Backbone bond lengths (Angstrom), bond angles and torsions (degrees), N, CA, C in turn:
res aa  C-N    CA-C-N  psi(-1)  N-CA   C-N-CA  omega(-1)  CA-C   N-CA-C  phi
1 X - - - 1.456 - - 1.532 109.18 -
2 X 1.323 116.71 131.16 1.453 120.64 178.44 1.522 110.61 -81.81
3 X 1.333 116.66 165.65 1.461 121.63 179.09 1.528 110.92 -60.30
4 X 1.338 117.28 -40.76 1.468 120.83 -179.71 1.525 111.12 -62.27
5 X 1.339 116.16 -43.08 1.468 119.87 179.50 1.527 110.22 -66.06
6 X 1.319 117.05 -42.52 1.465 121.62 178.40 1.524 110.50 -58.02
7 X 1.327 117.30 -45.83 1.467 121.09 -179.46 1.526 111.00 -65.64
8 X 1.324 117.10 -38.71 1.466 120.58 179.22 1.521 110.53 -66.95
9 X 1.327 116.90 -40.56 1.464 121.20 178.14 1.528 110.62 -63.52
10 X 1.335 117.36 -42.32 1.460 120.79 176.69 1.525 110.98 -60.20
11 X 1.320 116.07 -46.38 1.467 120.82 -178.78 1.525 111.24 -62.67
12 X 1.326 116.36 -45.92 1.469 120.16 179.52 1.526 111.31 -59.77
13 X 1.323 116.53 -44.55 1.467 120.96 -179.96 1.520 110.60 -63.75
14 X 1.331 116.31 -43.38 1.462 121.05 -179.64 1.527 111.67 -63.75
15 X 1.322 117.00 -39.22 1.470 121.38 178.77 1.520 110.35 -59.26
16 X 1.333 116.33 -45.46 1.463 120.60 -178.70 1.530 110.93 -66.56
17 X 1.324 116.99 -45.67 1.466 120.28 179.99 1.524 110.45 -57.67
18 X 1.326 116.52 -46.10 1.465 120.66 -177.80 1.530 111.99 -67.34
19 X 1.325 116.33 -20.46 1.466 121.75 -173.18 1.526 114.06 -97.15
20 X 1.331 118.28 -17.10 1.461 121.73 -173.09 1.539 111.05 -58.11
21 X 1.332 115.87 119.05 1.468 123.38 175.40 1.524 113.61 56.46
22 X 1.322 117.34 20.97 1.468 120.79 -177.00 1.525 111.80 -60.39
23 X 1.348 116.25 -34.23 1.463 118.59 -178.65 1.523 112.06 -65.74
24 X 1.333 116.97 -18.18 1.465 121.35 179.77 1.525 112.07 -99.60
25 X 1.319 116.83 -29.36 1.464 120.35 -173.07 1.524 113.86 -109.66
26 X 1.326 116.95 -20.66 1.451 120.56 -178.81 1.512 114.40 81.67
27 X 1.315 118.20 2.87 1.457 121.64 -179.91 1.507 110.86 -165.42
28 X 1.336 117.36 179.63 1.462 121.42 -179.06 1.529 111.37 -76.03
29 X 1.318 118.58 166.82 1.468 121.93 -177.05 1.526 113.14 -60.37
30 X 1.336 115.15 147.85 1.461 120.90 175.34 1.523 110.44 -71.72
31 X 1.344 116.27 -38.46 1.461 121.51 176.80 1.525 108.76 -135.43
32 X 1.319 115.82 148.61 1.465 121.49 -176.68 1.518 108.92 -139.16
33 X 1.314 117.11 127.70 1.457 121.62 172.35 1.520 109.72 -95.91
34 X 1.316 116.93 133.68 1.464 121.96 -179.98 1.519 110.22 -121.69
35 X 1.319 116.31 143.65 1.461 121.24 171.38 1.521 108.35 -123.38
36 X 1.338 116.41 171.89 1.470 122.34 -177.16 1.526 110.99 58.46
37 X 1.332 116.71 40.29 1.459 121.90 177.57 1.531 108.76 -88.43
38 X 1.322 117.14 126.36 1.464 119.77 -177.05 1.526 112.22 -74.65
39 X 1.332 116.62 -46.31 1.462 120.72 -179.96 1.526 109.79 -167.02
40 X 1.311 116.30 174.77 1.462 120.20 -176.57 1.533 112.47 -65.77
41 X 1.329 116.45 -35.21 1.467 119.73 179.95 1.526 111.30 -55.51
42 X 1.343 116.19 -43.25 1.462 120.38 -179.32 1.533 110.45 -60.75
43 X 1.333 116.31 -42.43 1.467 119.96 -178.98 1.531 110.57 -69.46
44 X 1.330 116.67 -38.81 1.461 119.71 176.99 1.523 111.07 -61.18
45 X 1.316 116.61 -39.29 1.469 120.18 176.70 1.522 110.81 -67.91
46 X 1.325 116.99 -36.81 1.461 121.44 -179.39 1.523 111.40 -61.49
47 X 1.333 117.38 -48.25 1.469 119.70 -176.60 1.523 111.94 -72.79
48 X 1.342 117.12 -10.79 1.464 120.67 177.73 1.527 112.42 -96.45
49 X 1.332 117.81 0.74 1.466 119.85 176.68 1.524 109.82 -65.31
50 X 1.340 117.97 153.34 1.473 120.54 -179.69 1.525 113.72 -56.13
51 X 1.335 115.73 -30.59 1.470 119.59 -178.50 1.527 112.84 -70.15
52 X 1.354 117.40 -25.57 1.467 120.52 -173.57 1.528 114.30 -118.86
53 X 1.313 118.33 -20.66 1.466 121.73 -171.26 1.532 112.67 -54.33
54 X 1.319 117.53 -41.67 1.466 120.48 -175.60 1.527 113.36 -67.52
55 X 1.344 117.03 -13.95 1.464 120.07 -179.28 1.528 112.78 -91.11
56 X 1.330 116.86 -5.52 1.462 122.55 172.12 1.529 112.39 53.78
57 X 1.327 115.32 62.71 1.459 120.80 179.46 1.527 111.56 -79.98
58 X 1.337 116.07 134.26 1.444 121.91 169.98 1.519 109.24 -90.91
59 X 1.327 117.03 168.28 1.464 122.60 -174.31 1.521 110.41 -128.83
60 X 1.326 116.64 130.18 1.467 122.23 168.43 1.525 106.59 -115.92
61 X 1.313 117.38 109.38 1.469 121.37 -173.84 1.518 110.10 -150.66
62 X 1.326 115.44 140.92 1.460 122.15 173.79 1.523 107.98 -134.30
63 X 1.312 116.73 146.37 1.463 120.68 173.20 1.529 108.24 -70.70
64 X 1.333 116.49 130.77 1.459 120.47 179.85 1.529 109.59 -103.93
65 X 1.322 118.19 166.32 1.469 121.26 -178.34 1.528 113.39 -84.23
66 X 1.323 117.62 10.63 1.462 121.57 -175.91 1.529 112.36 -52.19
67 X 1.324 116.27 138.00 1.458 121.72 -175.55 1.533 112.53 -65.34
68 X 1.332 116.29 -27.61 1.466 120.18 178.55 1.530 111.61 -87.16
69 X 1.324 116.63 -6.73 1.457 120.01 178.57 1.514 114.50 78.56
70 X 1.345 117.22 25.20 1.461 119.63 179.71 1.527 110.27 -111.76
71 X 1.319 114.66 152.86 1.453 121.77 -174.47 1.520 110.79 -130.15
72 X 1.340 115.39 177.57 1.454 122.44 167.15 1.523 107.87 -111.25
73 X 1.321 116.06 165.85 1.459 120.17 -173.23 1.519 109.01 -157.97
74 X 1.318 116.37 154.29 1.459 121.54 172.79 1.524 108.81 -123.61
75 X 1.325 116.01 129.72 1.466 122.28 171.51 1.522 107.80 -105.22
76 X 1.312 116.65 145.06 1.464 119.87 179.61 1.526 109.77 -145.55
77 X 1.318 115.42 138.16 1.462 120.58 176.30 1.526 107.98 -75.16
78 X 1.316 115.93 119.64 1.461 120.30 -174.83 1.524 112.73 -63.09
79 X 1.331 117.43 -23.61 1.462 120.85 178.60 1.521 112.20 -78.05
80 X 1.351 116.80 -15.91 1.466 121.72 -176.97 1.525 112.97 -110.31
81 X 1.346 116.02 -32.18 1.455 120.86 -171.54 1.524 109.79 -132.36
82 X 1.332 115.85 129.13 1.462 121.45 177.27 1.521 109.18 -104.74
83 X 1.316 116.90 115.35 1.461 121.33 -178.90 1.528 110.51 -70.93
84 X 1.334 115.89 128.24 1.458 120.75 176.10 1.522 111.38 -103.72
85 X 1.326 116.12 -45.29 1.464 119.89 -177.27 1.525 110.26 -155.12
86 X 1.324 115.98 143.54 1.467 121.82 174.62 1.524 108.43 -139.21
87 X 1.333 115.58 134.42 1.463 120.02 178.01 1.525 108.44 -152.25
88 X 1.323 116.13 169.02 1.461 120.22 178.96 1.518 110.24 -118.95
89 X 1.348 114.45 150.87 1.456 121.35 174.35 1.524 108.18 -115.30
90 X 1.314 116.10 124.92 1.462 123.08 -175.61 1.529 110.35 -81.89
91 X 1.322 116.83 132.60 1.460 122.47 177.23 1.527 108.79 -98.72
92 X 1.324 116.75 112.28 1.453 122.14 -177.50 1.532 110.15 -86.33
93 X 1.335 116.16 115.87 1.463 122.12 -179.47 1.529 109.92 -132.06
94 X 1.339 115.05 154.32 1.456 120.89 175.76 1.528 108.86 -133.21
95 X 1.337 117.19 146.04 1.459 120.21 177.92 1.527 110.24 -84.78
96 X 1.337 116.47 -176.58 1.465 121.55 -175.20 1.527 112.75 -65.06
97 X 1.347 116.96 -19.65 1.465 120.99 178.79 1.527 112.54 -91.31
98 X 1.328 115.09 0.48 1.455 119.15 -179.77 1.510 114.40 86.15
99 X 1.345 116.65 5.87 1.460 120.90 178.54 1.521 110.19 -85.97
100 X 1.314 116.54 152.09 1.458 121.71 179.42 1.531 110.30 -62.17
101 X 1.312 116.95 132.78 1.463 123.12 178.17 1.529 107.06 -112.23
102 X 1.314 115.56 106.80 1.464 119.55 -173.83 1.525 111.28 -88.55
103 X 1.322 115.51 132.06 1.459 121.32 -179.81 1.524 109.13 -135.08
104 X 1.341 115.97 -168.48 1.457 119.29 -177.16 1.527 111.81 -74.56
105 X 1.331 115.22 143.18 1.465 120.04 170.27 1.528 109.37 -72.00
106 X 1.323 115.65 162.36 1.459 121.14 172.94 1.526 107.92 -99.62
107 X 1.321 116.63 125.31 1.459 122.68 -174.96 1.529 109.95 -92.29
108 X 1.323 116.18 124.44 1.464 122.27 -178.56 1.528 108.59 -116.85
109 X 1.330 116.27 121.87 1.460 122.37 -176.20 1.527 109.09 -126.89
110 X 1.317 116.11 138.98 1.457 120.62 170.77 1.522 108.38 -123.84
111 X 1.341 114.93 147.04 1.455 118.74 -178.93 1.504 111.16 -172.63
112 X 1.313 115.05 179.47 1.458 121.68 -177.93 1.523 109.93 -106.22
113 X 1.326 115.81 116.56 1.457 121.69 174.44 1.523 106.87 -94.56
114 X 1.338 116.05 102.12 1.467 120.56 -172.18 1.525 110.67 49.35
115 X 1.326 115.21 49.97 1.474 123.57 174.12 1.525 114.81 75.32
116 X 1.326 118.20 7.86 1.468 120.46 175.43 1.527 109.42 -110.77
117 X 1.334 116.48 133.08 1.459 121.16 -176.59 1.530 110.78 -69.89
118 X 1.335 115.53 126.04 1.457 123.19 179.23 1.533 108.11 -133.57
119 X 1.330 116.10 139.89 1.464 121.62 174.37 1.528 108.47 -107.31
120 X 1.321 116.37 139.04 1.461 122.24 -179.57 1.525 108.53 -130.08
121 X 1.337 115.94 131.14 1.465 120.70 179.56 1.530 107.80 -123.88
122 X 1.337 116.08 126.12 1.466 121.55 -175.25 1.528 109.50 -113.47
123 X 1.345 115.30 135.11 1.466 121.60 -172.39 1.520 113.58 -130.19
124 X 1.319 114.33 155.60 1.458 123.18 160.53 1.519 105.34 -147.51
125 X 1.337 115.68 91.72 1.461 121.20 -172.74 1.529 111.39 -71.02
126 X 1.340 117.54 160.91 1.468 121.45 -178.90 1.526 112.30 -52.11
127 X 1.319 115.19 145.00 1.467 121.45 -173.70 1.531 112.45 -73.33
128 X 1.322 114.34 175.44 1.465 121.71 177.30 1.524 111.50 -92.03
129 X 1.297 117.31 17.67 1.461 121.67 179.06 1.528 110.00 -56.03
130 X 1.334 116.03 129.50 1.458 121.26 -176.59 1.510 112.97 91.52
131 X 1.338 115.93 -2.30 1.468 120.50 179.85 1.518 111.34 110.42
132 X 1.335 115.84 149.03 1.462 121.05 -176.96 1.526 111.53 -60.88
133 X 1.337 116.68 -46.82 1.462 119.92 -175.42 1.530 111.96 -67.99
134 X 1.348 116.20 -42.84 1.464 120.47 -178.32 1.526 111.82 -63.85
135 X 1.332 115.77 -38.43 1.464 120.46 -175.23 1.530 112.92 -90.34
136 X 1.316 117.53 -7.64 1.465 120.95 -174.48 1.530 114.75 -57.48
137 X 1.346 120.16 -39.70 1.474 119.13 179.97 1.529 113.70 -55.56
138 X 1.328 117.15 -31.90 1.464 119.87 179.11 1.523 110.71 -66.83
139 X 1.321 116.61 -38.65 1.468 119.59 179.88 1.531 110.98 -76.36
140 X 1.322 116.75 -30.69 1.462 118.93 173.41 1.528 109.62 -62.47
141 X 1.337 116.77 -40.83 1.464 121.14 177.00 1.525 110.74 -62.76
142 X 1.335 115.48 -38.44 1.469 119.58 177.90 1.531 110.45 -64.63
143 X 1.344 116.15 -40.18 1.457 120.12 177.48 1.510 112.45 -64.06
144 X 1.318 116.17 -39.15 1.470 120.45 179.71 1.529 111.12 -67.32
145 X 1.351 116.73 -38.28 1.465 120.18 176.02 1.525 110.14 -64.69
146 X 1.326 116.21 -42.11 1.456 121.82 177.71 1.537 110.94 -58.42
147 X 1.336 115.58 -44.20 1.471 120.43 179.28 1.533 111.00 -63.29
148 X 1.344 116.74 -41.62 1.470 120.23 179.01 1.529 111.00 -61.57
149 X 1.332 115.87 -38.35 1.468 119.91 177.65 1.523 110.64 -62.19
150 X 1.316 116.59 -44.74 1.468 121.13 178.92 1.531 110.09 -63.24
151 X 1.327 116.31 -43.96 1.472 120.01 178.63 1.530 110.82 -59.26
152 X 1.345 116.53 -39.70 1.462 120.42 -179.84 1.521 111.10 -65.19
153 X 1.321 115.90 -41.85 1.466 120.06 178.95 1.526 110.55 -64.55
154 X 1.346 115.40 -43.26 1.460 119.27 -176.12 1.530 112.72 -75.55
155 X 1.317 117.42 -18.57 1.462 119.94 172.97 1.534 110.02 -65.16
156 X 1.321 114.67 -38.28 1.467 120.80 179.20 1.528 111.00 -82.28
157 X 1.331 115.89 -39.88 1.468 122.28 -175.69 1.526 108.56 -135.35
158 X 1.339 118.09 90.00 1.468 122.41 -173.22 1.531 114.31 -57.92
159 X 1.316 117.78 -27.40 1.470 120.51 -178.91 1.526 111.54 -107.28
160 X 1.329 116.25 26.08 1.468 120.76 -177.94 1.530 111.10 -57.21
161 X 1.318 115.39 138.66 1.464 121.10 175.59 1.523 107.57 -94.10
162 X 1.331 115.47 116.81 1.463 121.56 -171.91 1.529 109.46 -126.58
163 X 1.319 115.89 134.58 1.463 121.88 174.09 1.519 107.61 -118.80
164 X 1.321 116.57 127.06 1.463 125.66 -176.45 1.521 107.64 -110.96
165 X 1.321 118.46 131.09 1.469 118.75 -173.58 1.516 111.57 -149.78
166 X 1.331 115.22 156.98 1.452 118.62 173.18 1.517 114.03 144.81
167 X 1.328 114.08 -170.00 1.464 123.61 174.69 1.526 106.42 -96.93
168 X 1.334 116.20 107.49 1.461 121.05 -174.78 1.534 112.09 -92.65
169 X 1.330 117.03 -7.28 1.463 122.13 -179.98 1.527 113.01 54.78
170 X 1.308 116.41 19.87 1.456 123.66 172.86 1.521 108.42 -144.57
171 X 1.314 115.58 158.89 1.463 120.95 177.57 1.527 110.67 -84.02
172 X 1.341 116.98 165.34 1.467 120.33 -178.08 1.526 114.97 -58.86
173 X 1.350 117.24 -23.36 1.461 119.99 -177.81 1.527 113.29 -97.28
174 X 1.334 117.88 2.62 1.465 120.22 179.50 1.525 111.16 -76.66
175 X 1.345 115.63 158.22 1.467 121.47 -173.82 1.527 112.60 -59.17
176 X 1.329 116.18 -37.13 1.465 119.11 -177.11 1.521 111.93 -61.29
177 X 1.319 116.07 -37.93 1.472 121.43 -177.50 1.518 111.33 -84.87
178 X 1.345 116.51 -47.16 1.469 119.51 -176.04 1.526 112.76 -76.86
179 X 1.326 117.12 -42.03 1.466 120.33 -174.97 1.534 112.66 -101.05
180 X 1.340 116.88 -51.31 1.454 120.09 -179.06 1.519 111.83 -59.12
181 X 1.340 115.23 -50.83 1.464 120.66 179.00 1.522 111.49 -85.20
182 X 1.332 116.12 -47.63 1.461 120.26 -176.93 1.513 112.85 94.07
183 X 1.341 117.07 38.22 1.458 121.83 177.88 1.524 109.26 -89.10
184 X 1.329 117.18 121.87 1.462 123.51 -174.74 1.524 109.44 -92.42
185 X 1.344 116.13 126.71 1.456 120.45 -175.71 1.506 115.22 -86.99
186 X 1.335 118.21 -14.41 1.464 122.31 179.63 1.528 108.34 -106.70
187 X 1.303 116.80 116.50 1.467 120.08 -175.51 1.525 112.01 -60.78
188 X 1.317 116.90 -32.03 1.471 120.38 -179.47 1.520 112.17 -67.88
189 X 1.335 117.15 -18.74 1.457 120.97 -178.84 1.533 112.90 -96.02
190 X 1.322 116.58 -0.89 1.465 120.47 -179.82 1.524 109.79 -77.66
191 X 1.323 116.02 131.00 1.460 121.49 175.14 1.530 108.25 -117.70
192 X 1.320 116.63 174.39 1.462 119.68 179.82 1.521 111.67 -66.78
193 X 1.337 116.83 -16.80 1.463 121.18 179.07 1.533 112.92 -92.89
194 X 1.338 117.11 -6.45 1.466 120.17 178.27 1.528 109.66 -65.53
195 X 1.326 116.27 153.00 1.463 120.77 177.81 1.533 109.81 -75.27
196 X 1.336 116.35 -55.05 1.459 121.23 -179.09 1.526 110.55 -146.32
197 X 1.323 114.42 154.83 1.465 122.30 162.98 1.526 106.87 -96.83
198 X 1.333 116.95 133.68 1.459 122.04 -178.81 1.525 110.14 -111.06
199 X 1.338 118.04 94.02 1.470 120.56 -178.47 1.523 113.20 -69.63
200 X 1.343 117.83 -10.13 1.464 120.01 -178.85 1.519 112.27 -75.88
201 X 1.328 117.84 -13.24 1.459 120.83 178.72 1.529 111.23 -60.12
202 X 1.315 117.13 -37.53 1.473 119.76 -177.81 1.525 110.92 -64.44
203 X 1.331 117.87 -36.27 1.459 120.74 177.28 1.523 110.28 -67.83
204 X 1.328 116.06 -41.48 1.458 120.59 -179.96 1.532 110.74 -60.64
205 X 1.314 116.63 -43.78 1.465 120.63 -178.93 1.524 112.03 -65.68
206 X 1.325 116.63 -27.11 1.471 121.05 179.21 1.520 112.43 -88.08
207 X 1.337 116.91 -3.56 1.458 120.32 -179.24 1.515 113.60 78.45
208 X 1.326 116.57 19.03 1.463 121.70 177.94 1.524 107.70 -97.90
209 X 1.324 117.51 120.06 1.455 119.70 -171.49 1.512 115.01 -121.28
210 X 1.326 114.89 177.40 1.464 121.71 176.74 1.521 111.58 -108.68
211 X 1.323 117.38 -16.34 1.462 121.28 177.15 1.525 108.30 -149.19
212 X 1.327 115.58 157.55 1.462 120.02 -175.24 1.524 109.78 -132.08
213 X 1.352 115.16 132.51 1.459 120.80 179.95 1.524 108.22 -137.72
214 X 1.326 115.26 121.02 1.474 121.40 -177.88 1.527 110.96 51.90
215 X 1.326 114.33 46.28 1.477 123.92 176.45 1.529 113.79 66.56
216 X 1.311 117.66 14.23 1.457 121.04 176.19 1.524 108.78 -112.18
217 X 1.328 115.57 127.18 1.456 120.40 179.65 1.526 110.67 -86.45
218 X 1.320 114.54 134.96 1.465 121.91 176.42 1.524 110.05 -119.43
219 X 1.326 115.43 156.87 1.469 120.77 173.99 1.533 106.86 -113.84
220 X 1.325 115.46 70.50 1.461 121.14 -178.87 1.527 111.12 -78.01
221 X 1.321 115.52 -24.81 1.467 121.59 -179.03 1.523 108.14 -97.42
222 X 1.310 115.46 123.02 1.460 119.40 -171.76 1.523 111.21 -140.26
223 X 1.331 114.23 160.41 1.453 121.80 170.76 1.526 106.97 -133.95
224 X 1.318 116.70 132.13 1.464 122.94 -178.26 1.522 108.92 -120.58
225 X 1.321 116.76 149.81 1.467 120.33 179.14 1.520 110.07 -128.59
226 X 1.327 116.00 145.63 1.462 120.90 179.57 1.524 110.43 -73.22
227 X 1.349 118.00 154.34 1.466 121.39 -179.91 1.528 112.98 -54.89
228 X 1.326 116.67 -29.52 1.471 120.50 -179.13 1.524 113.03 -65.66
229 X 1.346 116.86 -13.27 1.466 120.62 178.09 1.524 112.69 -94.70
230 X 1.325 117.31 -0.55 1.467 120.16 -173.91 1.527 113.76 -92.30
231 X 1.311 117.28 -16.09 1.460 119.05 -179.07 1.519 111.66 -88.82
232 X 1.331 116.78 132.31 1.461 119.98 178.56 1.520 110.31 -64.82
233 X 1.325 114.68 144.99 1.461 120.47 -176.89 1.521 109.90 -136.02
234 X 1.319 115.56 147.03 1.463 119.76 177.04 1.521 111.85 -81.14
235 X 1.327 117.11 -20.49 1.463 119.81 -172.52 1.517 114.27 -124.32
236 X 1.331 118.58 -22.61 1.463 120.97 -172.35 1.525 112.28 -115.65
237 X 1.331 114.97 167.25 1.460 121.44 178.08 1.525 111.03 -69.09
238 X 1.330 116.09 141.79 1.459 120.85 171.49 1.531 109.20 -144.68
239 X 1.319 115.62 159.49 1.462 122.38 -175.11 1.524 111.29 -71.92
240 X 1.334 115.39 131.23 1.467 120.91 175.91 1.528 110.11 -101.22
241 X 1.330 116.70 -62.12 1.462 119.05 179.99 1.519 110.01 -164.70
242 X 1.328 114.69 164.59 1.461 121.97 176.50 1.516 108.85 -115.72
243 X 1.317 116.03 164.82 1.452 119.36 179.80 1.513 112.28 -157.38
244 X 1.322 115.29 167.01 1.461 123.34 171.53 1.522 106.85 -110.04
245 X 1.317 116.72 124.17 1.461 120.25 -178.70 1.516 108.86 -87.88
246 X 1.324 116.23 104.87 1.463 120.80 -174.52 1.528 112.72 -139.05
247 X 1.337 118.09 57.53 1.462 120.14 176.41 1.515 110.96 -63.74
248 X 1.312 116.30 165.59 1.467 121.19 -172.37 1.527 112.62 -59.84
249 X 1.326 118.08 -31.84 1.462 118.46 -176.34 1.531 112.95 -70.98
250 X 1.330 117.88 -12.12 1.463 120.71 178.08 1.529 112.46 -90.69
251 X 1.342 117.41 0.48 1.466 121.43 177.88 1.521 111.06 -98.85
252 X 1.332 115.98 146.49 1.450 121.72 172.45 1.526 108.44 -72.54
253 X 1.329 116.80 129.86 1.465 120.94 -173.06 1.525 114.52 -93.85
254 X 1.324 117.89 -10.76 1.466 118.50 -174.45 1.522 111.15 -154.96
255 X 1.328 114.84 171.81 1.461 120.89 174.12 1.522 113.62 81.27
256 X 1.295 114.31 -168.51 1.471 122.55 -175.86 1.523 111.74 -59.26
257 X 1.320 116.48 -34.07 1.462 120.12 -175.99 1.535 112.26 -105.37
258 X 1.316 115.97 30.33 1.457 120.45 175.49 1.538 109.58 -58.11
259 X 1.313 116.00 131.81 1.461 120.72 -179.20 1.515 113.73 92.25
260 X 1.340 117.60 -10.32 1.464 122.74 175.41 1.536 108.49 -83.95
261 X 1.322 117.84 165.34 1.465 119.27 171.36 1.530 110.39 -57.86
262 X 1.330 116.38 139.84 1.467 123.09 -178.27 1.524 108.52 -79.95
263 X 1.319 115.99 93.72 1.458 122.14 -172.73 1.526 111.69 -77.03
264 X 1.323 115.16 163.28 1.464 120.96 -178.55 1.527 112.31 -79.47
265 X 1.335 115.74 -37.42 1.458 120.45 -176.51 1.524 110.21 -130.87
266 X 1.327 115.28 144.00 1.465 121.79 175.10 1.518 107.64 -143.30
267 X 1.331 115.90 121.92 1.459 119.50 -179.17 1.517 113.21 62.09
268 X 1.326 116.41 29.56 1.455 120.41 179.66 1.517 114.33 82.31
269 X 1.334 117.29 1.59 1.466 121.82 -178.48 1.526 110.22 -109.24
270 X 1.309 117.27 137.23 1.455 121.55 178.76 1.526 109.42 -72.94
271 X 1.327 116.46 127.04 1.461 121.31 -175.94 1.525 113.00 -99.22
272 X 1.332 116.81 -10.38 1.454 120.21 -176.77 1.512 112.93 86.90
273 X 1.345 116.66 4.96 1.462 120.62 -176.77 1.509 113.41 -86.64
274 X 1.337 114.77 -159.96 1.457 121.48 -170.66 1.532 112.87 -113.93
275 X 1.324 116.71 -59.22 1.462 120.76 -178.60 1.518 109.01 -167.69
276 X 1.337 116.22 158.61 1.469 119.51 174.55 1.532 110.92 -88.68
277 X 1.336 116.98 5.13 1.462 122.20 174.77 1.531 108.93 -128.10
278 X 1.324 116.45 144.29 1.457 120.31 170.24 1.536 109.12 -86.03
279 X 1.327 117.62 144.63 1.466 119.20 175.76 1.527 111.73 -74.59
280 X 1.316 115.16 156.18 1.464 120.99 175.22 1.528 108.03 -119.94
281 X 1.327 115.88 161.12 1.459 118.96 -178.24 1.523 110.83 -148.33
282 X 1.318 114.65 158.94 1.466 122.03 172.36 1.509 108.34 -127.01
283 X 1.320 116.30 139.41 1.461 121.42 179.76 1.515 109.27 -110.63
284 X 1.324 116.30 127.33 1.447 122.71 172.98 1.516 108.53 -105.88
285 X 1.314 116.99 146.70 1.456 120.56 178.07 1.522 109.72 -132.40
286 X 1.321 113.83 161.09 1.458 121.24 178.20 1.524 108.06 -139.15
287 X 1.285 118.04 132.28 1.452 120.86 -179.94 1.525 110.39 -65.75
288 X 1.334 116.17 139.64 1.460 120.72 178.86 1.528 109.39 -95.53
């Protein structure tokens, strides 16, 4: 990658981050989960772009053992969110030969969102390389690790408010998400003992996706919220709604992949685009 391409990629990413749900919130996100992060330097350069610098984003990032050298990361506006703790949970996997298969760690962050304790977990689950069915056990393992993390948090704080986010490389109805993790797609079926409510299920059922493969839309990018965020409150944050950020400029306008997300690279060549996935978001509100 040349310096010019690197700078263009940073600018494109920053434009999207600053724009997500702005028409509803009036500003950029308070917290942002990122996947496919190469290293901390890239993220440090990202938050220093003209589009983001004035918002003073902090960084929670650790190098993971992933074989491709990519990580997950959390950005947070220091004026909105006070970081208390950040750590990673290692996902132990083995390939068919019994050798260690290294993938991304799961990033667990706790902090104060306007003085209210919130937990955030950022993911990039194992890919579908080799086929969805063949690779599914790895993502089921990732879901089970995710569930154990939630159980650990709730052992200490039974009513903990937790937001789960990332590229899960599976749809909301796949075993890894529904069974391994235990994310419930129907809000009416969520109980106080449920692990998460998955608002992305409604988009999946409508055929609205975050990525497209062979003309089929998937909702691989998801955000989940704990049951404790579903009850309206007079004083604290609660979940309002989730969305897929897909304005017209993020779509490919021509060629074979017209209507697909306008990706940054195709066939090893920089296309000037943004990403092959659309970002997703969750909105929390508080009564005034």
